[in-house]
BATOR-334644 format. One record per residue (C-alpha): residue in one letter; y negated, x, z. Coordinates in steps of 0.02 Angstrom, whole numbers, padded with zeros to 5 digits, always signed. Example, Ala and Ser with C-alpha at 12.3 -4.5 7.8 and 13.67 -1.06 7.14 Angstrom:
BEGIN
A+00225+00615+00390/S+00053+00684+00357/
This chain:
BEGIN
M-00128-00144-00975/K-00064+00019-00899/I-00048+00011-00699/L-00006+00173-00579/V+00104+00131-00440/T+00121+00220-00282/N+00164+00197-00098/D+00197+00270+00057/D+00373+00211+00094/G+00437+00344-00013/I+00494+00343-00207/F+00651+00240-00161/A+00582+00105-00054/Q+00639-00062-00104/G+00457-00143-00102/L+00399-00008-00236/W+00532-00068-00361/I+00517-00236-00343/L+00348-00222-00374/V+00367-00120-00527/N+00506-00234-00598/E+00383-00375-00587/L+00233-00279-00668/K+00344-00222-00805/S+00335-00385-00880/I+00150-00385-00903/A+00105-00197-00909/Q+00159-00020-00950/V+00192+00057-00771/V+00190+00241-00709/V+00271+00285-00536/A+00214+00420-00421/A+00246+00415-00252/P+00308+00536-00098/D+00466+00594-00108/R+00505+00532+00067/E+00417+00407+00202/Q+00244+00456+00237/S+00184+00306+00344/A+00018+00334+00437/T-00041+00474+00341/G-00198+00393+00297/T-00313+00486+00179/A-00230+00657+00206/V-00229+00774+00067/T-00142+00929+00057/L-00258+01081+00032/R-00168+01244+00091/Q+00005+01242+00012/P+00067+01212-00167/L+00126+01034-00225/R+00281+01002-00320/V+00328+00875-00419/Q+00468+00820-00515/K+00526+00676-00625/A+00635+00561-00549/S+00757+00437-00624/P+00676+00260-00610/L+00763+00119-00520/V+00684+00010-00659/S+00725+00063-00843/E+00606+00152-00945/V+00476+00168-00812/E+00384+00362-00804/T+00436+00404-00634/Y+00353+00559-00528/S+00415+00610-00356/V+00288+00713-00263/E+00331+00822-00120/G+00161+00767-00038/T+00070+00632+00049/P+00018+00467-00043/A-00164+00529-00077/D-00073+00685-00155/S+00034+00578-00270/V-00126+00486-00335/I-00234+00627-00353/L-00092+00711-00458/A-00046+00567-00553/L-00223+00543-00616/G-00281+00735-00639/K-00132+00789-00705/L+00036+00693-00751/V-00017+00527-00825/K-00079+00538-01003/N-00216+00416-01047/K-00311+00322-00944/I-00258+00184-00808/D-00330+00007-00795/L-00253-00015-00618/L-00174+00064-00462/I-00078-00032-00356/S+00012+00046-00184/G+00162-00060-00102/I+00235-00154-00070/N+00219-00098+00101/Q+00361-00160+00232/G+00248-00200+00373/P+00066-00256+00391/N-00098-00152+00364/L-00212-00257+00453/G-00383-00230+00559/D-00409-00049+00612/D-00231+00013+00549/V-00316+00027+00381/L-00383+00178+00432/I-00229+00268+00447/S-00131+00167+00318/G-00040+00289+00181/T-00034+00129+00086/V-00234+00103+00093/G-00265+00290+00089/A-00174+00314-00082/A-00252+00153-00149/L-00429+00231-00089/Q-00407+00375-00209/G-00393+00263-00355/Y-00533+00174-00307/L-00631+00341-00275/R-00601+00391-00447/G-00668+00219-00532/F-00514+00130-00566/P-00492-00047-00475/A-00363-00030-00320/I-00244-00150-00220/A-00165-00100-00081/I-00019-00240-00037/S+00083-00263+00110/V+00199-00392+00198/D+00186-00440+00377/S+00371-00370+00432/V+00472-00205+00437/D+00614-00307+00384/S+00533-00407+00225/L+00645-00545+00153/H+00503-00598+00033/L+00450-00442-00045/D+00438-00553-00216/N+00296-00650-00156/A+00192-00502-00147/A+00251-00441-00323/K+00198-00613-00397/L+00036-00611-00313/A+00015-00424-00385/I+00025-00498-00556/L-00099-00625-00533/L-00226-00501-00462/A-00187-00390-00608/K-00214-00527-00735/K-00370-00570-00666/I-00437-00367-00664/D-00378-00370-00837/A-00471-00533-00887/N-00631-00464-00805/T-00611-00622-00685/L-00626-00496-00538/P-00738-00341-00545/S-00690-00184-00615/N-00746-00086-00471/I-00643-00196-00320/F-00546-00113-00190/L-00418-00246-00103/N-00315-00240+00045/V-00185-00380+00031/N-00075-00431+00167/L+00065-00580+00156/P+00160-00669+00286/N+00337-00640+00297/L+00379-00824+00245/P+00456-00904+00105/L+00331-00973-00036/S+00344-01148+00012/E+00271-01111+00196/I+00128-01008+00151/R-00021-01110+00189/G-00150-01028+00062/A-00248-00883+00042/K-00402-00816+00134/I-00536-00694+00104/T-00551-00602+00257/R-00628-00446+00349/L-00543-00327+00451/A-00515-00364+00628/S-00591-00254+00749/K-00415-00194+00811/S-00234-00204+00773/H-00123-00079+00882/T-00169+00059+00999/D-00073+00233+01008/T-00009+00276+01194/V+00085+00434+01232/E+00256+00432+01325/E+00319+00587+01401/G+00506+00668+01375/H+00607+00819+01406/D+00752+00898+01315/G+00814+01015+01442/K+00696+01155+01385/R+00535+01097+01375/K+00426+00938+01385/Y+00383+00836+01220/Y+00273+00682+01205/W+00304+00530+01087/L+00168+00434+00995/V+00194+00248+01004/R+00098+00108+00932/Q+00090-00046+01039/K+00006-00219+00976/V-00149-00273+01053/N-00251-00423+01050/G-00419-00385+00969/D-00558-00481+00855/T-00452-00616+00797/D-00574-00756+00741/E-00557-00871+00578/K-00637-00737+00472/T-00515-00594+00504/D-00361-00537+00422/I-00254-00545+00577/W-00309-00716+00606/A-00262-00763+00431/I-00093-00694+00436/E-00055-00768+00611/Q-00089-00950+00525/G+00030-00931+00401/N-00098-00874+00261/I-00125-00732+00129/S-00264-00625+00196/I-00359-00537+00049/T-00490-00408+00115/P-00620-00331-00012/L-00628-00158+00069/H-00773-00106-00050/T-00846-00196-00207/
């Protein structure tokens, strides 16, 4: 099995390499990820300037690794179009430190990267943990292995696109896994104004809002201590 791994937190993000270290036990792993943090870039693709790529020193030995001067989506497009020799079997984007729930998937670089694999005919998984200071990234990595094995064994469809979120809890405290749909809201963007002494500037600030959190939604599942698995397209 050959797995392409990417993310939106950048090539040196802890979650990426925890994931790679686990996946290496069951598959040949190739990494292609942005050279810097690229959160909230969604499906952005670079069309009007050249993209530069360099081989990077992997944080897990013997893993082919590419650092891309571009977005998460760019990283996947370049990897599948030019960098990776032979066909992959699965694309996994993550592990993102912070949730990708509800409407947030529309601007998520993690989900946007996975989408590029799915659009090219590969099963794709975006995986995140519900905390920016995640302490339990290993749970997400182990879940990724379980899902990868099911795809390899054809237990799950080959044209699957999953958005997976885990609560930031010890494994013993996770209540279960739920198949969910996207909640109608997660965050809203507000504008704050400032002045640097020369001119006015603005900050876009994310604020959490209450949305559609009935028992079938991803936000509800996470709030109740469950893993949320949301099929975005099958």
